[in-house]
MIPA-136435 format. One record per residue: residue in one letter; x, y, z of N, C-alpha, C, O, CB in turn. Coordinates in steps of 0.1 Angstrom, whole numbers, plus 5000, padded with zeros to 4 digits. Glycine has a CB too. Example, Ala and Ser with C-alpha at 12.3 -4.5 7.8 and 13.67 -1.06 7.14 Angstrom:
2
 resn n_east n_north n_up ca_east ca_north ca_up c_east c_north c_up o_east o_north o_up cb_east cb_north cb_up
    A   5132    4943 5078    5123     4955  5078   5132    4967 5078   5142    4967 5085    5113     4955  5090
    S   5128    4978 5071    5137     4989  5071   5129    5000 5079   5134    5011 5080    5141     4994  5057
This chain:
68
 resn n_east n_north n_up ca_east ca_north ca_up c_east c_north c_up o_east o_north o_up cb_east cb_north cb_up
    M   5007    4988 5002    4998     5002  4999   5008    5015 5001   5016    5017 5011    4985     5003  5012
    N   5006    5023 4992    5017     5033  4991   5010    5043 5002   5001    5039 5010    5020     5040  4974
    S   5016    5057 5001    5012     5067  5012   4997    5073 5012   4990    5076 5021    5022     5080  5010
    K   4994    5074 4997    4984     5081  4989   4973    5071 4992   4963    5077 4990    4987     5085  4972
    E   4971    5060 4994    4964     5047  4994   4959    5045 5013   4949    5041 5017    4976     5033  4987
    I   4971    5049 5020    4971     5047  5034   4964    5062 5038   4957    5063 5048    4989     5044  5041
    L   4966    5073 5030    4956     5086  5035   4941    5084 5030   4932    5084 5038    4962     5101  5028
    D   4941    5081 5021    4928     5079  5017   4919    5069 5028   4908    5071 5033    4928     5073  5003
    E   4926    5060 5030    4918     5053  5042   4918    5057 5052   4907    5056 5057    4920     5042  5045
    A   4925    5061 5058    4929     5069  5067   4917    5081 5069   4910    5083 5080    4943     5073  5063
    M   4916    5088 5058    4904     5095  5056   4890    5092 5060   4881    5100 5064    4905     5096  5046
    A   4889    5080 5059    4874     5077  5055   4875    5069 5074   4865    5063 5078    4871     5063  5037
    L   4882    5071 5079    4878     5067  5095   4871    5078 5103   4874    5090 5100    4890     5064  5104
    K   4863    5076 5113    4858     5087  5121   4869    5091 5128   4878    5084 5131    4847     5084  5131
    P   4866    5111 5131    4874     5118  5134   4884    5110 5146   4896    5108 5145    4868     5130  5136
    E   4878    5107 5156    4884     5100  5168   4894    5091 5165   4905    5092 5170    4874     5092  5177
    E   4893    5082 5156    4904     5070  5148   4912    5080 5140   4924    5080 5138    4894     5056  5135
    R   4905    5089 5136    4922     5097  5127   4930    5104 5136   4942    5106 5135    4920     5111  5115
    F   4921    5109 5146    4930     5118  5157   4941    5106 5164   4953    5109 5165    4918     5127  5171
    I   4938    5095 5167    4950     5083  5170   4958    5083 5163   4969    5083 5167    4947     5070  5171
    I   4956    5082 5150    4967     5080  5138   4978    5091 5140   4990    5090 5139    4961     5080  5122
    V   4971    5103 5142    4979     5117  5138   4987    5118 5149   4998    5122 5147    4971     5130  5136
    E   4983    5116 5162    4987     5116  5174   5004    5105 5176   5015    5107 5181    4973     5111  5182
    G   4996    5093 5170    5009     5085  5168   5019    5087 5160   5031    5084 5161    5007     5075  5166
    L   5014    5094 5149    5024     5097  5139   5034    5107 5144   5046    5105 5146    5016     5103  5127
    L   5029    5118 5146    5035     5128  5155   5046    5126 5166   5057    5131 5165    5025     5133  5161
    K   5042    5119 5175    5048     5111  5187   5062    5104 5179   5073    5107 5184    5037     5098  5195
    S   5061    5098 5170    5072     5093  5162   5085    5100 5157   5097    5096 5156    5066     5090  5152
    L   5078    5112 5153    5087     5122  5150   5095    5131 5163   5105    5138 5161    5078     5129  5142
    D   5090    5130 5175    5095     5137  5183   5102    5128 5190   5097    5125 5202    5087     5146  5189
    E   5113    5121 5187    5122     5114  5195   5131    5124 5202   5136    5134 5199    5131     5103  5186
    P   5131    5118 5212    5144     5126  5220   5157    5124 5218   5161    5113 5220    5144     5124  5232
    D   5165    5135 5213    5179     5131  5214   5185    5137 5225   5182    5148 5230    5186     5134  5202
    Q   5196    5126 5229    5200     5127  5241   5213    5137 5240   5216    5144 5250    5203     5114  5245
    K   5221    5139 5228    5230     5153  5228   5224    5162 5230   5228    5169 5239    5237     5156  5216
    I   5213    5167 5224    5204     5183  5224   5200    5183 5239   5199    5194 5244    5188     5183  5213
    D   5197    5174 5245    5189     5173  5263   5203    5176 5265   5205    5188 5268    5181     5156  5273
    A   5216    5169 5264    5225     5169  5274   5231    5186 5272   5233    5193 5282    5237     5155  5271
    I   5233    5190 5263    5234     5204  5257   5227    5214 5269   5231    5222 5277    5227     5205  5241
    W   5214    5208 5264    5203     5223  5271   5204    5219 5289   5200    5228 5296    5180     5222  5264
    A   5207    5211 5294    5207     5207  5307   5222    5213 5309   5220    5222 5317    5204     5190  5310
    E   5233    5212 5306    5244     5220  5307   5244    5236 5307   5248    5244 5316    5250     5215  5296
    E   5238    5238 5295    5233     5254  5295   5224    5256 5308   5229    5264 5316    5222     5258  5280
    A   5212    5249 5312    5204     5256  5322   5214    5256 5336   5215    5266 5344    5189     5247  5324
    G   5220    5244 5338    5226     5247  5352   5241    5259 5350   5247    5264 5359    5233     5229  5358
    K   5243    5262 5338    5252     5276  5334   5242    5287 5340   5246    5294 5349    5256     5279  5315
    R   5234    5289 5336    5221     5299  5337   5218    5299 5350   5217    5310 5356    5208     5295  5328
    L   5217    5291 5355    5212     5289  5374   5223    5293 5378   5220    5301 5387    5209     5273  5381
    K   5235    5292 5377    5249     5291  5382   5251    5307 5386   5252    5312 5397    5260     5284  5371
    A   5251    5313 5371    5249     5328  5370   5241    5336 5379   5245    5344 5387    5243     5331  5358
    Y   5228    5331 5375    5218     5339  5382   5222    5340 5399   5223    5351 5404    5203     5332  5380
    R   5224    5323 5408    5226     5327  5420   5235    5333 5422   5233    5340 5432    5227     5319  5427
    N   5248    5336 5414    5260     5346  5417   5259    5357 5414   5269    5364 5416    5270     5344  5412
    G   5246    5362 5408    5243     5376  5405   5248    5383 5391   5246    5394 5387    5249     5383  5417
    R   5253    5375 5386    5259     5376  5374   5248    5377 5359   5250    5382 5348    5270     5363  5374
    L   5234    5370 5365    5227     5371  5353   5212    5375 5363   5212    5371 5374    5226     5355  5342
    E   5202    5383 5358    5190     5391  5363   5179    5382 5359   5178    5377 5348    5189     5408  5357
    G   5170    5380 5369    5160     5372  5365   5148    5382 5361   5149    5394 5363    5155     5362  5378
    I   5137    5374 5353    5126     5386  5348   5114    5379 5353   5110    5368 5349    5125     5391  5329
    P   5108    5386 5362    5095     5383  5370   5083    5376 5357   5082    5381 5346    5088     5400  5379
    M   5077    5365 5364    5071     5357  5354   5054    5366 5347   5046    5362 5338    5069     5340  5364
    E   5053    5375 5354    5042     5381  5353   5046    5395 5340   5037    5401 5334    5037     5387  5370
    E   5057    5397 5338    5064     5402  5327   5067    5394 5316   5065    5397 5304    5076     5408  5331
    V   5070    5384 5319    5074     5374  5308   5058    5371 5301   5057    5372 5289    5082     5358  5316
    F   5048    5369 5307    5036     5363  5302   5028    5375 5300   5016    5374 5297    5029     5350  5311
    K   5033    5387 5302    5025     5400  5296   5019    5400 5284   5027    5401 5275    5032     5410  5294
    V   5004    5399 5281    4997     5400  5270   5002    5415 5262   4999    5426 5268    4983     5398  5275
    Q   5006    5416 5253    5014     5429  5245   5001    5434 5238   5001    5444 5230    5028     5422  5231
């Protein structure tokens, strides 16, 4: 079965069934990358250390989420 045939069959499903397929496909594309996770963890540690040492200023949550 080719991709067009699969899509045609999927489109014939109920919305709830299509959602399950879409969710599964999206999850399959969002696999964690351990190298990227390690880089972000290191960066977060550096930023936390800088904040605690007074070299980095925090921004209040209210300001971050303020609607413009």
